[in-house]
KOLGU-4560 file (N, C-alpha, C; in nm, 3 decimals, padded with zeros to 5 digits):
<recs>
<n_xx: 02.813 n_yy: -04.413 n_zz: -01.641 ca_xx: 02.716 ca_yy: -04.270 ca_zz: -01.618 c_xx: 02.612 c_yy: -04.271 c_zz: -01.594 mol: A seq: 1 type: MET>
<n_xx: 02.508 n_yy: -04.402 n_zz: -01.621 ca_xx: 02.387 ca_yy: -04.399 ca_zz: -01.612 c_xx: 02.339 c_yy: -04.417 c_zz: -01.468 mol: A seq: 2 type: LYS>
<n_xx: 02.452 n_yy: -04.501 n_zz: -01.419 ca_xx: 02.435 ca_yy: -04.523 ca_zz: -01.259 c_xx: 02.468 c_yy: -04.387 c_zz: -01.204 mol: A seq: 3 type: ARG>
<n_xx: 02.573 n_yy: -04.268 n_zz: -01.204 ca_xx: 02.560 ca_yy: -04.197 ca_zz: -01.171 c_xx: 02.449 c_yy: -04.108 c_zz: -01.152 mol: A seq: 4 type: VAL>
<n_xx: 02.410 n_yy: -04.103 n_zz: -01.291 ca_xx: 02.274 ca_yy: -03.964 ca_zz: -01.274 c_xx: 02.168 c_yy: -04.067 c_zz: -01.211 mol: A seq: 5 type: LEU>
<n_xx: 02.145 n_yy: -04.181 n_zz: -01.190 ca_xx: 02.039 ca_yy: -04.226 ca_zz: -01.124 c_xx: 02.073 c_yy: -04.229 c_zz: -00.996 mol: A seq: 6 type: ARG>
<n_xx: 02.165 n_yy: -04.228 n_zz: -00.958 ca_xx: 02.208 ca_yy: -04.174 ca_zz: -00.794 c_xx: 02.167 c_yy: -04.040 c_zz: -00.783 mol: A seq: 7 type: ASN>
<n_xx: 02.204 n_yy: -03.936 n_zz: -00.844 ca_xx: 02.229 ca_yy: -03.788 ca_zz: -00.858 c_xx: 02.035 c_yy: -03.783 c_zz: -00.831 mol: A seq: 8 type: TYR>
<n_xx: 01.982 n_yy: -03.842 n_zz: -00.932 ca_xx: 01.835 ca_yy: -03.828 ca_zz: -00.921 c_xx: 01.770 c_yy: -03.880 c_zz: -00.807 mol: A seq: 9 type: VAL>
<n_xx: 01.779 n_yy: -03.957 n_zz: -00.760 ca_xx: 01.747 ca_yy: -04.058 ca_zz: -00.630 c_xx: 01.837 c_yy: -04.035 c_zz: -00.506 mol: A seq: 10 type: PHE>
<n_xx: 01.926 n_yy: -03.931 n_zz: -00.504 ca_xx: 01.991 ca_yy: -03.905 ca_zz: -00.413 c_xx: 02.064 c_yy: -03.973 c_zz: -00.293 mol: A seq: 11 type: TRP>
<n_xx: 02.142 n_yy: -04.038 n_zz: -00.348 ca_xx: 02.195 ca_yy: -04.192 ca_zz: -00.272 c_xx: 02.317 c_yy: -04.156 c_zz: -00.228 mol: A seq: 12 type: THR>
<n_xx: 02.391 n_yy: -04.049 n_zz: -00.266 ca_xx: 02.480 ca_yy: -04.016 ca_zz: -00.232 c_xx: 02.527 c_yy: -04.017 c_zz: -00.091 mol: A seq: 13 type: TYR>
<n_xx: 02.641 n_yy: -04.068 n_zz: 00.010 ca_xx: 02.688 ca_yy: -04.058 ca_zz: 00.144 c_xx: 02.716 c_yy: -03.898 c_zz: 00.178 mol: A seq: 14 type: GLN>
<n_xx: 02.670 n_yy: -03.823 n_zz: 00.288 ca_xx: 02.744 ca_yy: -03.719 ca_zz: 00.331 c_xx: 02.876 c_yy: -03.721 c_zz: 00.291 mol: A seq: 15 type: ARG>
<n_xx: 02.949 n_yy: -03.572 n_zz: 00.262 ca_xx: 03.070 ca_yy: -03.581 ca_zz: 00.245 c_xx: 03.176 c_yy: -03.617 c_zz: 00.151 mol: A seq: 16 type: GLY>
<n_xx: 03.091 n_yy: -03.718 n_zz: 00.077 ca_xx: 03.133 ca_yy: -03.742 ca_zz: -00.042 c_xx: 03.175 c_yy: -03.615 c_zz: -00.158 mol: A seq: 17 type: SER>
<n_xx: 03.230 n_yy: -03.651 n_zz: -00.318 ca_xx: 03.214 ca_yy: -03.527 ca_zz: -00.359 c_xx: 03.087 c_yy: -03.516 c_zz: -00.423 mol: A seq: 18 type: VAL>
<n_xx: 03.004 n_yy: -03.628 n_zz: -00.480 ca_xx: 02.897 ca_yy: -03.616 ca_zz: -00.574 c_xx: 02.789 c_yy: -03.562 c_zz: -00.474 mol: A seq: 19 type: HIS>
<n_xx: 02.810 n_yy: -03.576 n_zz: -00.347 ca_xx: 02.690 ca_yy: -03.511 ca_zz: -00.266 c_xx: 02.725 c_yy: -03.322 c_zz: -00.238 mol: A seq: 20 type: TYR>
<n_xx: 02.844 n_yy: -03.325 n_zz: -00.216 ca_xx: 02.909 ca_yy: -03.206 ca_zz: -00.218 c_xx: 02.845 c_yy: -03.086 c_zz: -00.371 mol: A seq: 21 type: ASP>
<n_xx: 02.891 n_yy: -03.175 n_zz: -00.471 ca_xx: 02.837 ca_yy: -03.148 ca_zz: -00.643 c_xx: 02.652 c_yy: -03.119 c_zz: -00.621 mol: A seq: 22 type: VAL>
<n_xx: 02.584 n_yy: -03.219 n_zz: -00.543 ca_xx: 02.452 ca_yy: -03.181 ca_zz: -00.541 c_xx: 02.422 c_yy: -03.098 c_zz: -00.457 mol: A seq: 23 type: MET>
<n_xx: 02.444 n_yy: -03.052 n_zz: -00.346 ca_xx: 02.462 ca_yy: -02.959 ca_zz: -00.303 c_xx: 02.476 c_yy: -02.830 c_zz: -00.347 mol: A seq: 24 type: VAL>
<n_xx: 02.565 n_yy: -02.782 n_zz: -00.407 ca_xx: 02.630 ca_yy: -02.671 ca_zz: -00.439 c_xx: 02.527 c_yy: -02.624 c_zz: -00.561 mol: A seq: 25 type: THR>
<n_xx: 02.483 n_yy: -02.726 n_zz: -00.665 ca_xx: 02.377 ca_yy: -02.724 ca_zz: -00.719 c_xx: 02.283 c_yy: -02.630 c_zz: -00.705 mol: A seq: 26 type: LEU>
<n_xx: 02.216 n_yy: -02.712 n_zz: -00.598 ca_xx: 02.128 ca_yy: -02.638 ca_zz: -00.519 c_xx: 02.095 c_yy: -02.501 c_zz: -00.468 mol: A seq: 27 type: ILE>
<n_xx: 02.222 n_yy: -02.469 n_zz: -00.449 ca_xx: 02.246 ca_yy: -02.371 ca_zz: -00.376 c_xx: 02.275 c_yy: -02.264 c_zz: -00.488 mol: A seq: 28 type: LEU>
<n_xx: 02.312 n_yy: -02.274 n_zz: -00.616 ca_xx: 02.329 ca_yy: -02.213 ca_zz: -00.729 c_xx: 02.174 c_yy: -02.147 c_zz: -00.748 mol: A seq: 29 type: LEU>
<n_xx: 02.113 n_yy: -02.287 n_zz: -00.773 ca_xx: 01.977 ca_yy: -02.246 ca_zz: -00.844 c_xx: 01.897 c_yy: -02.151 c_zz: -00.783 mol: A seq: 30 type: PHE>
<n_xx: 01.903 n_yy: -02.163 n_zz: -00.590 ca_xx: 01.821 ca_yy: -02.094 ca_zz: -00.523 c_xx: 01.896 c_yy: -01.959 c_zz: -00.538 mol: A seq: 31 type: ILE>
<n_xx: 02.021 n_yy: -01.901 n_zz: -00.536 ca_xx: 02.077 ca_yy: -01.808 ca_zz: -00.527 c_xx: 02.077 c_yy: -01.757 c_zz: -00.679 mol: A seq: 32 type: PHE>
<n_xx: 02.100 n_yy: -01.776 n_zz: -00.791 ca_xx: 02.090 ca_yy: -01.739 ca_zz: -00.895 c_xx: 01.998 c_yy: -01.735 c_zz: -01.000 mol: A seq: 33 type: LEU>
<n_xx: 01.889 n_yy: -01.793 n_zz: -00.975 ca_xx: 01.766 ca_yy: -01.828 ca_zz: -01.048 c_xx: 01.690 c_yy: -01.683 c_zz: -01.025 mol: A seq: 34 type: SER>
<n_xx: 01.654 n_yy: -01.626 n_zz: -00.929 ca_xx: 01.579 ca_yy: -01.512 ca_zz: -00.932 c_xx: 01.597 c_yy: -01.395 c_zz: -01.003 mol: A seq: 35 type: PRO>
<n_xx: 01.772 n_yy: -01.384 n_zz: -01.073 ca_xx: 01.787 ca_yy: -01.306 ca_zz: -01.137 c_xx: 01.805 c_yy: -01.328 c_zz: -01.304 mol: A seq: 36 type: ARG>
<n_xx: 01.737 n_yy: -01.462 n_zz: -01.363 ca_xx: 01.707 ca_yy: -01.516 ca_zz: -01.460 c_xx: 01.574 c_yy: -01.535 c_zz: -01.454 mol: A seq: 37 type: VAL>
<n_xx: 01.522 n_yy: -01.576 n_zz: -01.358 ca_xx: 01.371 ca_yy: -01.624 ca_zz: -01.396 c_xx: 01.278 c_yy: -01.506 c_zz: -01.323 mol: A seq: 38 type: ILE>
<n_xx: 01.176 n_yy: -01.437 n_zz: -01.380 ca_xx: 01.091 ca_yy: -01.366 ca_zz: -01.321 c_xx: 01.001 c_yy: -01.428 c_zz: -01.250 mol: A seq: 39 type: ASN>
<n_xx: 00.981 n_yy: -01.420 n_zz: -01.130 ca_xx: 00.869 ca_yy: -01.490 ca_zz: -01.057 c_xx: 00.772 c_yy: -01.377 c_zz: -01.009 mol: A seq: 40 type: TYR>
<n_xx: 00.747 n_yy: -01.259 n_zz: -01.082 ca_xx: 00.669 ca_yy: -01.218 ca_zz: -01.037 c_xx: 00.604 c_yy: -01.189 c_zz: -00.913 mol: A seq: 41 type: HIS>
<n_xx: 00.720 n_yy: -01.141 n_zz: -00.807 ca_xx: 00.684 ca_yy: -01.154 ca_zz: -00.643 c_xx: 00.767 c_yy: -00.986 c_zz: -00.571 mol: A seq: 42 type: ASP>
<n_xx: 00.758 n_yy: -00.909 n_zz: -00.715 ca_xx: 00.893 ca_yy: -00.819 ca_zz: -00.653 c_xx: 00.782 c_yy: -00.755 c_zz: -00.551 mol: A seq: 43 type: ARG>
<n_xx: 00.837 n_yy: -00.675 n_zz: -00.440 ca_xx: 00.732 ca_yy: -00.599 ca_zz: -00.340 c_xx: 00.671 c_yy: -00.478 c_zz: -00.429 mol: A seq: 44 type: PRO>
<n_xx: 00.571 n_yy: -00.462 n_zz: -00.359 ca_xx: 00.509 ca_yy: -00.312 ca_zz: -00.433 c_xx: 00.599 c_yy: -00.221 c_zz: -00.375 mol: A seq: 45 type: VAL>
<n_xx: 00.591 n_yy: -00.118 n_zz: -00.494 ca_xx: 00.687 ca_yy: -00.014 ca_zz: -00.487 c_xx: 00.608 c_yy: 00.069 c_zz: -00.380 mol: A seq: 46 type: GLU>
<n_xx: 00.667 n_yy: 00.154 n_zz: -00.308 ca_xx: 00.640 ca_yy: 00.263 ca_zz: -00.215 c_xx: 00.621 c_yy: 00.378 c_zz: -00.266 mol: A seq: 47 type: ARG>
<n_xx: 00.508 n_yy: 00.483 n_zz: -00.296 ca_xx: 00.554 ca_yy: 00.598 ca_zz: -00.346 c_xx: 00.534 c_yy: 00.723 c_zz: -00.236 mol: A seq: 48 type: ILE>
<n_xx: 00.482 n_yy: 00.652 n_zz: -00.097 ca_xx: 00.478 ca_yy: 00.757 ca_zz: -00.023 c_xx: 00.570 c_yy: 00.721 c_zz: 00.115 mol: A seq: 49 type: LEU>
<n_xx: 00.670 n_yy: 00.873 n_zz: 00.157 ca_xx: 00.764 ca_yy: 00.801 ca_zz: 00.247 c_xx: 00.671 c_yy: 00.783 c_zz: 00.375 mol: A seq: 50 type: PRO>
<n_xx: 00.760 n_yy: 00.683 n_zz: 00.456 ca_xx: 00.653 ca_yy: 00.593 ca_zz: 00.564 c_xx: 00.622 c_yy: 00.754 c_zz: 00.694 mol: A seq: 51 type: PRO>
<n_xx: 00.696 n_yy: 00.849 n_zz: 00.640 ca_xx: 00.635 ca_yy: 00.973 ca_zz: 00.777 c_xx: 00.464 c_yy: 00.999 c_zz: 00.734 mol: A seq: 52 type: SER>
<n_xx: 00.450 n_yy: 00.977 n_zz: 00.617 ca_xx: 00.332 ca_yy: 01.045 ca_zz: 00.588 c_xx: 00.214 c_yy: 00.952 c_zz: 00.577 mol: A seq: 53 type: GLN>
<n_xx: 00.233 n_yy: 00.816 n_zz: 00.665 ca_xx: 00.106 ca_yy: 00.747 ca_zz: 00.682 c_xx: 00.177 c_yy: 00.652 c_zz: 00.778 mol: A seq: 54 type: VAL>
<n_xx: 00.075 n_yy: 00.705 n_zz: 00.910 ca_xx: 00.095 ca_yy: 00.652 ca_zz: 01.039 c_xx: 00.015 c_yy: 00.534 c_zz: 01.060 mol: A seq: 55 type: VAL>
<n_xx: 00.027 n_yy: 00.387 n_zz: 01.061 ca_xx: -00.058 ca_yy: 00.294 ca_zz: 01.089 c_xx: -00.055 c_yy: 00.202 c_zz: 01.270 mol: A seq: 56 type: VAL>
<n_xx: -00.179 n_yy: 00.210 n_zz: 01.292 ca_xx: -00.161 ca_yy: 00.173 ca_zz: 01.464 c_xx: -00.304 c_yy: 00.071 c_zz: 01.473 mol: A seq: 57 type: THR>
<n_xx: -00.306 n_yy: -00.011 n_zz: 01.552 ca_xx: -00.421 ca_yy: -00.087 ca_zz: 01.568 c_xx: -00.531 c_yy: -00.003 c_zz: 01.658 mol: A seq: 58 type: SER>
<n_xx: -00.636 n_yy: -00.023 n_zz: 01.618 ca_xx: -00.750 ca_yy: 00.059 ca_zz: 01.668 c_xx: -00.830 c_yy: -00.004 c_zz: 01.788 mol: A seq: 59 type: ASP>
<n_xx: -00.771 n_yy: -00.152 n_zz: 01.824 ca_xx: -00.810 ca_yy: -00.192 ca_zz: 01.962 c_xx: -00.891 c_yy: -00.317 c_zz: 01.912 mol: A seq: 60 type: GLY>
<n_xx: -01.004 n_yy: -00.296 n_zz: 01.812 ca_xx: -01.098 ca_yy: -00.403 ca_zz: 01.752 c_xx: -01.061 c_yy: -00.531 c_zz: 01.673 mol: A seq: 61 type: HIS>
<n_xx: -00.910 n_yy: -00.548 n_zz: 01.630 ca_xx: -00.863 ca_yy: -00.613 ca_zz: 01.541 c_xx: -00.909 c_yy: -00.545 c_zz: 01.395 mol: A seq: 62 type: ALA>
<n_xx: -00.894 n_yy: -00.415 n_zz: 01.424 ca_xx: -00.882 ca_yy: -00.347 ca_zz: 01.269 c_xx: -00.758 c_yy: -00.229 c_zz: 01.283 mol: A seq: 63 type: GLY>
<n_xx: -00.721 n_yy: -00.179 n_zz: 01.199 ca_xx: -00.616 ca_yy: -00.070 ca_zz: 01.192 c_xx: -00.654 c_yy: 00.085 c_zz: 01.163 mol: A seq: 64 type: LEU>
<n_xx: -00.584 n_yy: 00.155 n_zz: 01.227 ca_xx: -00.648 ca_yy: 00.305 ca_zz: 01.210 c_xx: -00.520 c_yy: 00.405 c_zz: 01.149 mol: A seq: 65 type: MET>
<n_xx: -00.522 n_yy: 00.439 n_zz: 01.027 ca_xx: -00.404 ca_yy: 00.511 ca_zz: 00.947 c_xx: -00.447 c_yy: 00.664 c_zz: 00.959 mol: A seq: 66 type: TYR>
<n_xx: -00.328 n_yy: 00.729 n_zz: 00.983 ca_xx: -00.337 ca_yy: 00.873 ca_zz: 00.943 c_xx: -00.228 c_yy: 00.926 c_zz: 00.867 mol: A seq: 67 type: GLN>
<n_xx: -00.337 n_yy: 00.946 n_zz: 00.776 ca_xx: -00.293 ca_yy: 00.973 ca_zz: 00.637 c_xx: -00.268 c_yy: 01.141 c_zz: 00.589 mol: A seq: 68 type: ILE>
<n_xx: -00.133 n_yy: 01.196 n_zz: 00.579 ca_xx: -00.152 ca_yy: 01.337 ca_zz: 00.533 c_xx: -00.224 c_yy: 01.385 c_zz: 00.447 mol: A seq: 69 type: ASP>
<n_xx: -00.288 n_yy: 01.500 n_zz: 00.443 ca_xx: -00.410 ca_yy: 01.511 ca_zz: 00.331 c_xx: -00.315 c_yy: 01.597 c_zz: 00.180 mol: A seq: 70 type: ALA>
<n_xx: -00.159 n_yy: 01.604 n_zz: 00.258 ca_xx: -00.070 ca_yy: 01.636 ca_zz: 00.109 c_xx: -00.048 c_yy: 01.527 c_zz: 00.041 mol: A seq: 71 type: ALA>
<n_xx: -00.056 n_yy: 01.403 n_zz: 00.105 ca_xx: -00.018 ca_yy: 01.312 ca_zz: 00.008 c_xx: -00.122 c_yy: 01.244 c_zz: -00.099 mol: A seq: 72 type: THR>
<n_xx: -00.238 n_yy: 01.297 n_zz: -00.065 ca_xx: -00.379 ca_yy: 01.292 ca_zz: -00.160 c_xx: -00.398 c_yy: 01.346 c_zz: -00.274 mol: A seq: 73 type: LEU>
<n_xx: -00.413 n_yy: 01.323 n_zz: -00.353 ca_xx: -00.438 ca_yy: 01.406 ca_zz: -00.504 c_xx: -00.547 c_yy: 01.471 c_zz: -00.484 mol: A seq: 74 type: ALA>
<n_xx: -00.614 n_yy: 01.581 n_zz: -00.579 ca_xx: -00.746 ca_yy: 01.671 ca_zz: -00.585 c_xx: -00.852 c_yy: 01.591 c_zz: -00.582 mol: A seq: 75 type: ALA>
<n_xx: -00.917 n_yy: 01.634 n_zz: -00.493 ca_xx: -01.082 ca_yy: 01.506 ca_zz: -00.498 c_xx: -01.188 c_yy: 01.627 c_zz: -00.517 mol: A seq: 76 type: PHE>
<n_xx: -01.322 n_yy: 01.589 n_zz: -00.540 ca_xx: -01.431 ca_yy: 01.682 ca_zz: -00.554 c_xx: -01.544 c_yy: 01.605 c_zz: -00.464 mol: A seq: 77 type: HIS>
<n_xx: -01.559 n_yy: 01.501 n_zz: -00.442 ca_xx: -01.683 ca_yy: 01.448 ca_zz: -00.350 c_xx: -01.615 c_yy: 01.384 c_zz: -00.246 mol: A seq: 78 type: ASP>
<n_xx: -01.733 n_yy: 01.324 n_zz: -00.172 ca_xx: -01.691 ca_yy: 01.220 ca_zz: -00.079 c_xx: -01.601 c_yy: 01.091 c_zz: -00.139 mol: A seq: 79 type: GLU>
<n_xx: -01.678 n_yy: 01.037 n_zz: -00.205 ca_xx: -01.670 ca_yy: 00.884 ca_zz: -00.329 c_xx: -01.493 c_yy: 00.938 c_zz: -00.326 mol: A seq: 80 type: GLN>
<n_xx: -01.456 n_yy: 01.046 n_zz: -00.399 ca_xx: -01.328 ca_yy: 01.050 ca_zz: -00.456 c_xx: -01.236 c_yy: 01.061 c_zz: -00.334 mol: A seq: 81 type: ASP>
<n_xx: -01.291 n_yy: 01.109 n_zz: -00.194 ca_xx: -01.173 ca_yy: 01.116 ca_zz: -00.107 c_xx: -01.189 c_yy: 00.937 c_zz: -00.076 mol: A seq: 82 type: VAL>
<n_xx: -01.218 n_yy: 00.838 n_zz: -00.058 ca_xx: -01.209 ca_yy: 00.717 ca_zz: -00.031 c_xx: -01.162 c_yy: 00.666 c_zz: -00.083 mol: A seq: 83 type: LYS>
<n_xx: -01.159 n_yy: 00.674 n_zz: -00.239 ca_xx: -01.097 ca_yy: 00.653 ca_zz: -00.366 c_xx: -00.966 c_yy: 00.634 c_zz: -00.314 mol: A seq: 84 type: LEU>
<n_xx: -00.920 n_yy: 00.806 n_zz: -00.294 ca_xx: -00.787 ca_yy: 00.834 ca_zz: -00.244 c_xx: -00.712 c_yy: 00.781 c_zz: -00.154 mol: A seq: 85 type: GLU>
<n_xx: -00.781 n_yy: 00.771 n_zz: -00.045 ca_xx: -00.737 ca_yy: 00.715 ca_zz: 00.064 c_xx: -00.704 c_yy: 00.548 c_zz: 00.058 mol: A seq: 86 type: LEU>
<n_xx: -00.811 n_yy: 00.489 n_zz: -00.015 ca_xx: -00.783 ca_yy: 00.362 ca_zz: -00.018 c_xx: -00.686 c_yy: 00.348 c_zz: -00.139 mol: A seq: 87 type: ARG>
<n_xx: -00.646 n_yy: 00.419 n_zz: -00.262 ca_xx: -00.549 ca_yy: 00.408 ca_zz: -00.280 c_xx: -00.372 c_yy: 00.423 c_zz: -00.241 mol: A seq: 88 type: SER>
<n_xx: -00.398 n_yy: 00.483 n_zz: -00.123 ca_xx: -00.298 ca_yy: 00.468 ca_zz: -00.066 c_xx: -00.275 c_yy: 00.391 c_zz: 00.038 mol: A seq: 89 type: VAL>
<n_xx: -00.349 n_yy: 00.313 n_zz: 00.139 ca_xx: -00.380 ca_yy: 00.247 ca_zz: 00.212 c_xx: -00.303 c_yy: 00.098 c_zz: 00.135 mol: A seq: 90 type: ILE>
<n_xx: -00.388 n_yy: 00.057 n_zz: 00.041 ca_xx: -00.357 ca_yy: -00.092 ca_zz: -00.044 c_xx: -00.206 c_yy: -00.126 c_zz: -00.095 mol: A seq: 91 type: VAL>
<n_xx: -00.095 n_yy: -00.010 n_zz: -00.130 ca_xx: 00.007 ca_yy: -00.031 ca_zz: -00.135 c_xx: 00.047 c_yy: -00.082 c_zz: -00.007 mol: A seq: 92 type: PRO>
<n_xx: 00.041 n_yy: -00.019 n_zz: 00.107 ca_xx: 00.106 ca_yy: -00.059 ca_zz: 00.241 c_xx: 00.037 c_yy: -00.183 c_zz: 00.312 mol: A seq: 93 type: ILE>
<n_xx: -00.075 n_yy: -00.193 n_zz: 00.294 ca_xx: -00.188 ca_yy: -00.304 ca_zz: 00.355 c_xx: -00.247 c_yy: -00.428 c_zz: 00.282 mol: A seq: 94 type: SER>
<n_xx: -00.209 n_yy: -00.413 n_zz: 00.144 ca_xx: -00.313 ca_yy: -00.502 ca_zz: 00.099 c_xx: -00.459 c_yy: -00.470 c_zz: 00.050 mol: A seq: 95 type: GLY>
<n_xx: -00.547 n_yy: -00.533 n_zz: 00.038 ca_xx: -00.688 ca_yy: -00.531 ca_zz: 00.014 c_xx: -00.745 c_yy: -00.489 c_zz: 00.162 mol: A seq: 96 type: TYR>
<n_xx: -00.801 n_yy: -00.382 n_zz: 00.199 ca_xx: -00.904 ca_yy: -00.340 ca_zz: 00.316 c_xx: -01.014 c_yy: -00.282 c_zz: 00.283 mol: A seq: 97 type: VAL>
<n_xx: -01.101 n_yy: -00.328 n_zz: 00.389 ca_xx: -01.280 ca_yy: -00.245 ca_zz: 00.377 c_xx: -01.215 c_yy: -00.133 c_zz: 00.448 mol: A seq: 98 type: THR>
<n_xx: -01.287 n_yy: -00.021 n_zz: 00.408 ca_xx: -01.266 ca_yy: 00.113 ca_zz: 00.495 c_xx: -01.395 c_yy: 00.118 c_zz: 00.565 mol: A seq: 99 type: ILE>
<n_xx: -01.413 n_yy: 00.108 n_zz: 00.673 ca_xx: -01.521 ca_yy: 00.137 ca_zz: 00.793 c_xx: -01.535 c_yy: 00.276 c_zz: 00.771 mol: A seq: 100 type: ASP>
<n_xx: -01.473 n_yy: 00.367 n_zz: 00.808 ca_xx: -01.507 ca_yy: 00.555 ca_zz: 00.832 c_xx: -01.373 c_yy: 00.613 c_zz: 00.827 mol: A seq: 101 type: ARG>
<n_xx: -01.376 n_yy: 00.720 n_zz: 00.805 ca_xx: -01.241 ca_yy: 00.829 ca_zz: 00.798 c_xx: -01.315 c_yy: 00.967 c_zz: 00.835 mol: A seq: 102 type: TYR>
<n_xx: -01.238 n_yy: 00.984 n_zz: 00.903 ca_xx: -01.281 ca_yy: 01.142 ca_zz: 00.956 c_xx: -01.129 c_yy: 01.228 c_zz: 00.910 mol: A seq: 103 type: GLN>
<n_xx: -01.151 n_yy: 01.357 n_zz: 00.878 ca_xx: -01.060 ca_yy: 01.466 ca_zz: 00.855 c_xx: -01.006 c_yy: 01.513 c_zz: 00.980 mol: A seq: 104 type: PRO>
<n_xx: -00.867 n_yy: 01.552 n_zz: 01.019 ca_xx: -00.787 ca_yy: 01.598 ca_zz: 01.122 c_xx: -00.799 c_yy: 01.751 c_zz: 01.083 mol: A seq: 105 type: VAL>
<n_xx: -00.825 n_yy: 01.840 n_zz: 01.141 ca_xx: -00.829 ca_yy: 01.975 ca_zz: 01.104 c_xx: -00.733 c_yy: 02.055 c_zz: 01.200 mol: A seq: 106 type: LEU>
<n_xx: -00.691 n_yy: 02.164 n_zz: 01.128 ca_xx: -00.605 ca_yy: 02.227 ca_zz: 01.215 c_xx: -00.647 c_yy: 02.337 c_zz: 01.268 mol: A seq: 107 type: SER>
<n_xx: -00.584 n_yy: 02.433 n_zz: 01.366 ca_xx: -00.688 ca_yy: 02.523 ca_zz: 01.420 c_xx: -00.728 c_yy: 02.635 c_zz: 01.334 mol: A seq: 108 type: THR>
<n_xx: -00.685 n_yy: 02.645 n_zz: 01.274 ca_xx: -00.719 ca_yy: 02.741 ca_zz: 01.162 c_xx: -00.846 c_yy: 02.654 c_zz: 01.057 mol: A seq: 109 type: GLY>
<n_xx: -00.891 n_yy: 02.544 n_zz: 01.077 ca_xx: -00.993 ca_yy: 02.492 ca_zz: 01.020 c_xx: -00.976 c_yy: 02.380 c_zz: 00.895 mol: A seq: 110 type: GLY>
<n_xx: -00.835 n_yy: 02.383 n_zz: 00.861 ca_xx: -00.795 ca_yy: 02.345 ca_zz: 00.749 c_xx: -00.735 c_yy: 02.208 c_zz: 00.761 mol: A seq: 111 type: LYS>
<n_xx: -00.790 n_yy: 02.101 n_zz: 00.654 ca_xx: -00.785 ca_yy: 01.965 ca_zz: 00.646 c_xx: -00.624 c_yy: 01.932 c_zz: 00.651 mol: A seq: 112 type: VAL>
<n_xx: -00.554 n_yy: 01.902 n_zz: 00.764 ca_xx: -00.437 ca_yy: 01.849 ca_zz: 00.736 c_xx: -00.383 c_yy: 01.705 c_zz: 00.710 mol: A seq: 113 type: ILE>
<n_xx: -00.478 n_yy: 01.614 n_zz: 00.773 ca_xx: -00.481 ca_yy: 01.506 ca_zz: 00.798 c_xx: -00.614 c_yy: 01.418 c_zz: 00.757 mol: A seq: 114 type: ALA>
<n_xx: -00.590 n_yy: 01.266 n_zz: 00.742 ca_xx: -00.722 ca_yy: 01.196 ca_zz: 00.783 c_xx: -00.711 c_yy: 01.078 c_zz: 00.840 mol: A seq: 115 type: TYR>
<n_xx: -00.791 n_yy: 01.045 n_zz: 00.923 ca_xx: -00.769 ca_yy: 00.929 ca_zz: 01.025 c_xx: -00.914 c_yy: 00.845 c_zz: 00.911 mol: A seq: 116 type: ARG>
<n_xx: -00.802 n_yy: 00.735 n_zz: 00.926 ca_xx: -00.945 ca_yy: 00.602 ca_zz: 00.833 c_xx: -00.910 c_yy: 00.483 c_zz: 00.924 mol: A seq: 117 type: VAL>
<n_xx: -01.036 n_yy: 00.429 n_zz: 00.966 ca_xx: -01.056 ca_yy: 00.304 ca_zz: 01.020 c_xx: -01.082 c_yy: 00.168 c_zz: 00.932 mol: A seq: 118 type: TRP>
<n_xx: -00.993 n_yy: 00.100 n_zz: 00.918 ca_xx: -01.035 ca_yy: -00.042 ca_zz: 00.793 c_xx: -00.979 c_yy: -00.159 c_zz: 00.894 mol: A seq: 119 type: ALA>
<n_xx: -01.087 n_yy: -00.249 n_zz: 00.819 ca_xx: -01.031 ca_yy: -00.407 ca_zz: 00.862 c_xx: -00.993 c_yy: -00.475 c_zz: 00.762 mol: A seq: 120 type: HIS>
<n_xx: -00.950 n_yy: -00.574 n_zz: 00.750 ca_xx: -00.925 ca_yy: -00.678 ca_zz: 00.594 c_xx: -01.066 c_yy: -00.791 c_zz: 00.635 mol: A seq: 121 type: ARG>
</recs>
């Protein structure tokens, strides 16, 4: 029994043997069943926005340009609030970024319908 355990630990069994197959099966069981039992804290960030409300494109200078519908932003009062709201929309999508600048996109009636945000990591 001691020899069998030592051979399992040092993986000395030949391919195709019963013991080798048992070890591979145990490893696969661990890989596929452990996430159900062990909390690895690596769940993806839950997206609150439908993908159609945020459009991400390259700005051509190693940065990103986001177009965010104005309806997705909460009510804001001053320029700093707008920047915080824009950041709260962008961070779940791209992680931490530095906002270089942003500008409102106006409808023909002069109403803000979206924001364009230029940012980099």
